[in-house]
NUTI-934135 format. One record per residue (C-alpha): x, y, z. Coordinates in steps of 0.1 Angstrom, whole numbers, plus 5000, padded with zeros to 4 digits. Layout:
# residues N
XYZ ...
This chain:
# residues 79
296333903379 296633523373 299433333389 301433213359 305033193348 304633323313 305833663323 307333903298 310733943313 312234223292 311234493269 312034453232 311734753210 310634763173 309034423175 305434313167 304934253205 306134603212 303934753185 300934563200 301634723234 303134423252 305434533280 307834403306 305834233335 302734163313 301633803314 300833593283 297833383290 297033223255 298433173220 295933103192 293332993218 295732763237 295932843274 299332933287 300032893324 303832833324 306832913303 306832553292 303232593280 304332903260 307232723244 304932433235 302232663221 304832853199 306832543187 304732473156 305032833143 307732993122 308733353113 306233533090 303333333104 300633503124 299333413159 296733563182 298233633216 296233723247 297933883277 297134063309 298834393313 300134543345 296834713352 295034383350 293434443317 293134153293 294434243258 294734053225 296634113193 297233933160 301033923157 303333843127 306233643141 309733743135 313033553139 314233543175 317733563188 319833243186 319233013215 
């Protein structure tokens, strides 16, 4: 598995990410073709997008398998 900091830290249920099979401890490696190597990279990659837009996310699951899904964004919790 790559050494990166864009680790999924908690399981969220009934979300597009959950429906796509993303799980706690999976690692996000790209968003719409932009490589993600750190949490800052992930924040930067997601910044231009808004709820109801779609993005393609690629991640490595806990077994080391590369997976990809087209996700419709939803509002997140308040910062």
